[in-house]
N, C-alpha and C positions, 0 to 999 in steps of 0.2 A: 506526398508532398504538396509543399504550399506552392503558390505562384511564382517565386523566385527559386524555385528547386530543391528548397530544403525540407529534409524529412523531420515527420511529425513523430515522436515518440509518444505512445499512450501506457500509462502506468496506472494499474490499480493496486493499491498498497492496503491490502487487506489485514484483518487481525490474523488471520491464518495461513494466507496465502499472498503472494504477489503474482500478478499477472501482468504481463508487459509484452509490447509488439510496436508495431507501426501503424499509424493511421492509414484505413484502406483495406486492409486484412481483414478476414471474416472472425478469425479466433486470434487469441494471444500466441506470439510466437515463443513464448515460455510462461509455464506457471510452476512457481516453487514455494517452499515452505517460507513464512516469514519469520525466521529463527535465526539468532545469532548466537553462538555457542562458544563456551570457553573450556578450556581442561579444568577438572577439578583439581584444585591444588591441594596435596596432601603436606604441607607445610605450616608453620606459625608465621612464617612470613610470606607475606602476599604483596608483589609488587603493585603499586598503584598504576602505574604505565605499563599495561599490557601491549605487546607489540601485536601488529595487525596478523603475521604469522601465527599467531596463537589464539587465533579466532576463527572459526568455522560458519559457514553461511550458507543458508540456502539447503539444496538437496544433500550436499555433504555433512551439515549438520543434522539434518534428519537420520543420514545412516548412522550415524555416532551418538546418538542422542542419549543412548545409555551409559556410555562414560564421560558426557559433557554437562556443564553446568548451562541449563536451558535459559535464553531470554528472548521473550517476544516483545519487539520495541512498541508494537501498538496492542494495546487492550479497549475494549468495547468501541472498536471503530477510529479511535484516536491513537495519536503519536505520544506516548509517555517516557521514552528514551531517545532522546535526539541523538545523542551519539551512537547509539546501536543502529538506529534508522539511517545513519550516514554510511554505516559500513554496509547495511544492506542495500543502499543506491549504487556504492560503488560497485558493487557486484553486480548489480543489475545492469549499470551502464558500462561496464568493463568488458573485458576479453571474456570472461565466464558465459556472459547472456548475450545482450545486444550488440556489444562491441562498436561503440559510436563514439564520435568526437562531440560531445555535449555542444561545443562553441558553433557548430554548424547545423545544430537542430532545434526544433521548438519542440514543447512538450504539453500534454494534455494530462492533468491529474485528477483522481476522482476523490472525493471527500464523502463522509455520512452527513446528513443533513443538520444533526444537531451538534457538528465540530463547531468550538469555538472560532472566533475572528483571529484572537491571538495562536493559534494553531496556524491558521492559513497564512498568517502575515511571516510567520517563522518559516513556514514551506517554500514561500515564494522568493523570501530573503536567501534560503540556502540553494535554490533552484538558481537563482541569478548570480548570487555571488561567489558560490563555491564551484558551482558547474558550468556558470555560464552561457546558459541556454541563452537563446535569441528572443524567445517568447515563452511564456507559461500562461495555462489557462487551468483552472480549477472549477470542476464542475459537480454537482451533486450524483452520486451514482443512479438515484431513481431517474432523473432527467434524461441521461444518457441510456438508459432501459429504455425509456419511450422513444426517444431517437431511433434507436437500431429498429422498432417496431413500426416506423412510421408514423408515430402518432405524438399528439402534443398534450393532451388532457385525460387523464386517468388516476386513478390510486395506484400505487406501487408497493407491493409488501416484499421487501428485500431481506433476507435473513441469510446472514454471513456466520462466520466461525466466531464473532465474538459478540455481534449485537444483532437485533432484528429491528427494522423500521417499516412503520406504515406511513407513507410520504404521498400527499396529495400533490398532484402537478396540475396546473391550470395554464394553457397554451405555452407551455414550455417553461415556465417557471414555478418551483417548488412554493408551496404554502408552509413557511416552517413554524408559523404560529398553531397550524393544525397537525402538525408532526408528533408521531407517537413513537416513542423507543420502548423497546421490551429488553434489558438488559439481562434478564435472567433466561429468556427463552431463544437461545441461538445454539448451531448446531453443534459445538463442541460440548456443552453443557448437557444438551438431549442424549447424546451417545454416552457421557459419563453416566447418568441418570439410568440410562436404559441398557449400561454395560455392553454397547458395541466394540 
Protein backbone atom coordinates (compact mmCIF):
# COMPACT_ATOMS: atom_id res chain seq x y z
CA UNK A 1 0.00 0.00 0.00
CA UNK A 2 1.11 3.55 -0.58
CA UNK A 3 1.19 6.30 2.08
CA UNK A 4 -2.56 6.99 1.56
CA UNK A 5 -3.47 3.32 2.03
CA UNK A 6 -4.11 2.56 -1.65
CA UNK A 7 -3.19 -0.88 -2.95
CA UNK A 8 -0.46 -1.08 -5.57
CA UNK A 9 -1.03 -3.67 -8.28
CA UNK A 10 2.03 -5.21 -9.95
CA UNK A 11 1.44 -6.68 -13.42
CA UNK A 12 4.06 -8.28 -15.64
CA UNK A 13 2.46 -8.90 -19.04
CA UNK A 14 4.69 -11.40 -20.77
CA UNK A 15 4.44 -12.94 -24.21
CA UNK A 16 3.59 -16.32 -22.69
CA UNK A 17 2.27 -15.58 -19.20
CA UNK A 18 0.78 -12.79 -17.10
CA UNK A 19 2.19 -12.53 -13.58
CA UNK A 20 0.15 -10.29 -11.29
CA UNK A 21 -0.30 -9.49 -7.63
CA UNK A 22 0.24 -6.72 -5.11
CA UNK A 23 3.31 -4.75 -4.04
CA UNK A 24 4.95 -6.18 -0.94
CA UNK A 25 4.33 -9.82 -1.86
CA UNK A 26 7.29 -12.11 -2.45
CA UNK A 27 5.58 -13.92 -5.32
CA UNK A 28 2.81 -13.12 -7.81
CA UNK A 29 -0.71 -13.96 -6.63
CA UNK A 30 -1.60 -15.26 -10.09
CA UNK A 31 0.34 -16.66 -13.04
CA UNK A 32 -1.68 -17.62 -16.10
CA UNK A 33 -1.20 -17.92 -19.88
CA UNK A 34 -1.41 -14.74 -21.97
CA UNK A 35 -4.03 -16.36 -24.17
CA UNK A 36 -7.21 -15.01 -25.71
CA UNK A 37 -9.12 -17.74 -27.53
CA UNK A 38 -12.28 -17.78 -29.58
CA UNK A 39 -14.34 -20.74 -30.79
CA UNK A 40 -13.46 -21.88 -34.28
CA UNK A 41 -16.46 -20.89 -36.40
CA UNK A 42 -17.41 -23.51 -38.97
CA UNK A 43 -19.59 -21.19 -41.00
CA UNK A 44 -19.03 -18.92 -43.97
CA UNK A 45 -20.60 -16.09 -41.97
CA UNK A 46 -18.26 -14.78 -39.28
CA UNK A 47 -19.52 -12.04 -37.01
CA UNK A 48 -17.22 -9.04 -36.85
CA UNK A 49 -18.48 -8.25 -33.37
CA UNK A 50 -17.79 -11.34 -31.26
CA UNK A 51 -19.30 -10.96 -27.81
CA UNK A 52 -17.24 -11.25 -24.64
CA UNK A 53 -19.04 -14.51 -23.72
CA UNK A 54 -17.44 -16.04 -26.82
CA UNK A 55 -13.92 -15.32 -25.58
CA UNK A 56 -11.90 -17.62 -23.33
CA UNK A 57 -8.99 -16.19 -21.37
CA UNK A 58 -5.99 -17.35 -19.37
CA UNK A 59 -6.27 -20.76 -17.69
CA UNK A 60 -9.62 -21.61 -19.29
CA UNK A 61 -8.25 -20.77 -22.74
CA UNK A 62 -5.24 -22.98 -22.11
CA UNK A 63 -7.45 -25.94 -21.16
CA UNK A 64 -9.61 -25.55 -24.28
CA UNK A 65 -6.80 -24.70 -26.70
CA UNK A 66 -7.49 -27.72 -28.95
CA UNK A 67 -10.95 -26.50 -29.93
CA UNK A 68 -10.29 -22.75 -30.01
CA UNK A 69 -8.52 -20.27 -32.24
CA UNK A 70 -5.46 -19.13 -30.25
CA UNK A 71 -4.42 -15.51 -29.99
CA UNK A 72 -1.43 -14.14 -28.11
CA UNK A 73 -1.90 -10.37 -27.67
CA UNK A 74 1.84 -9.95 -27.16
CA UNK A 75 4.61 -10.94 -29.52
CA UNK A 76 8.34 -10.61 -28.83
CA UNK A 77 7.63 -8.70 -25.61
CA UNK A 78 5.38 -6.06 -27.22
CA UNK A 79 1.61 -5.66 -27.42
CA UNK A 80 0.50 -6.41 -30.99
CA UNK A 81 -3.29 -6.71 -30.46
CA UNK A 82 -4.61 -4.01 -28.11
CA UNK A 83 -8.23 -5.24 -28.15
CA UNK A 84 -7.22 -8.72 -27.00
CA UNK A 85 -4.83 -7.24 -24.44
CA UNK A 86 -7.73 -5.25 -22.96
CA UNK A 87 -9.73 -8.50 -22.67
CA UNK A 88 -6.77 -10.01 -20.82
CA UNK A 89 -6.55 -7.00 -18.45
CA UNK A 90 -10.31 -7.18 -17.80
CA UNK A 91 -9.74 -10.82 -16.79
CA UNK A 92 -6.69 -9.87 -14.67
CA UNK A 93 -8.27 -6.99 -12.75
CA UNK A 94 -11.76 -8.52 -12.53
CA UNK A 95 -13.32 -11.18 -10.31
CA UNK A 96 -11.43 -14.00 -12.04
CA UNK A 97 -8.02 -13.00 -10.67
CA UNK A 98 -7.20 -9.84 -8.64
CA UNK A 99 -10.79 -8.68 -8.01
CA UNK A 100 -9.87 -5.02 -7.58
CA UNK A 101 -11.55 -1.66 -8.02
CA UNK A 102 -8.92 -0.09 -10.26
CA UNK A 103 -10.11 3.42 -9.33
CA UNK A 104 -8.86 2.76 -5.79
CA UNK A 105 -5.41 1.44 -6.81
CA UNK A 106 -2.13 2.37 -8.42
CA UNK A 107 -0.35 0.06 -10.86
CA UNK A 108 3.24 -0.91 -11.64
CA UNK A 109 3.68 -2.42 -15.10
CA UNK A 110 6.76 -4.00 -16.62
CA UNK A 111 8.08 -3.60 -20.14
CA UNK A 112 10.88 -4.97 -22.24
CA UNK A 113 13.84 -2.64 -22.86
CA UNK A 114 13.28 -2.19 -26.59
CA UNK A 115 9.55 -1.41 -26.35
CA UNK A 116 8.82 1.76 -28.38
CA UNK A 117 7.50 4.93 -26.73
CA UNK A 118 4.25 4.65 -28.70
CA UNK A 119 3.44 1.35 -26.94
CA UNK A 120 4.21 2.86 -23.54
CA UNK A 121 2.00 5.88 -24.26
CA UNK A 122 -0.89 3.65 -25.35
CA UNK A 123 -0.43 1.51 -22.23
CA UNK A 124 -0.60 4.53 -19.90
CA UNK A 125 -3.60 5.93 -21.80
CA UNK A 126 -5.53 2.66 -21.30
CA UNK A 127 -4.59 2.37 -17.61
CA UNK A 128 -5.82 5.91 -16.86
CA UNK A 129 -8.72 6.35 -19.27
CA UNK A 130 -10.27 2.87 -19.37
CA UNK A 131 -9.42 1.51 -15.93
CA UNK A 132 -9.06 4.77 -13.97
CA UNK A 133 -5.98 3.80 -11.95
CA UNK A 134 -4.85 6.61 -9.63
CA UNK A 135 -1.24 6.21 -10.66
CA UNK A 136 0.76 4.25 -13.21
CA UNK A 137 4.47 3.49 -13.37
CA UNK A 138 6.17 1.46 -16.08
CA UNK A 139 9.59 -0.03 -15.45
CA UNK A 140 11.97 -2.20 -17.42
CA UNK A 141 11.95 -5.80 -16.19
CA UNK A 142 15.74 -5.94 -15.84
CA UNK A 143 15.79 -2.94 -13.48
CA UNK A 144 13.10 -4.50 -11.27
CA UNK A 145 15.03 -7.78 -11.21
CA UNK A 146 18.05 -5.96 -9.80
CA UNK A 147 15.95 -4.08 -7.23
CA UNK A 148 14.62 -7.45 -6.05
CA UNK A 149 18.21 -8.57 -5.45
CA UNK A 150 19.19 -5.33 -3.72
CA UNK A 151 21.43 -4.25 -6.61
CA UNK A 152 21.56 -1.12 -8.74
CA UNK A 153 24.27 -1.99 -11.26
CA UNK A 154 24.72 -5.18 -13.24
CA UNK A 155 24.06 -6.88 -16.55
CA UNK A 156 20.77 -8.80 -16.69
CA UNK A 157 20.03 -11.70 -19.02
CA UNK A 158 16.23 -11.89 -19.26
CA UNK A 159 14.89 -14.80 -21.29
CA UNK A 160 11.13 -15.05 -21.57
CA UNK A 161 8.63 -16.91 -23.70
CA UNK A 162 8.92 -14.48 -26.62
CA UNK A 163 12.25 -12.67 -26.47
CA UNK A 164 15.65 -12.70 -24.76
CA UNK A 165 17.37 -9.47 -23.69
CA UNK A 166 20.80 -8.69 -22.36
CA UNK A 167 20.31 -5.40 -20.54
CA UNK A 168 23.05 -3.42 -18.79
CA UNK A 169 21.81 -1.40 -15.81
CA UNK A 170 23.86 1.33 -14.11
CA UNK A 171 22.75 2.92 -10.83
CA UNK A 172 19.15 1.80 -11.39
CA UNK A 173 18.89 3.01 -14.99
CA UNK A 174 18.97 0.77 -18.05
CA UNK A 175 21.33 1.73 -20.82
CA UNK A 176 19.14 1.21 -23.90
CA UNK A 177 21.86 2.02 -26.43
CA UNK A 178 23.75 -1.08 -25.17
CA UNK A 179 20.73 -3.40 -24.98
CA UNK A 180 20.87 -6.58 -27.06
CA UNK A 181 17.70 -8.42 -28.06
CA UNK A 182 17.65 -11.93 -29.45
CA UNK A 183 14.24 -12.47 -30.98
CA UNK A 184 14.94 -16.06 -32.11
CA UNK A 185 16.45 -17.24 -28.82
CA UNK A 186 13.59 -17.57 -26.36
CA UNK A 187 11.84 -20.26 -24.35
CA UNK A 188 9.01 -21.33 -26.65
CA UNK A 189 11.28 -21.39 -29.72
CA UNK A 190 13.89 -23.52 -27.96
CA UNK A 191 11.18 -25.95 -26.77
CA UNK A 192 9.89 -26.21 -30.34
CA UNK A 193 13.36 -26.80 -31.80
CA UNK A 194 14.16 -29.55 -29.30
CA UNK A 195 10.64 -31.05 -29.25
CA UNK A 196 9.95 -30.53 -25.50
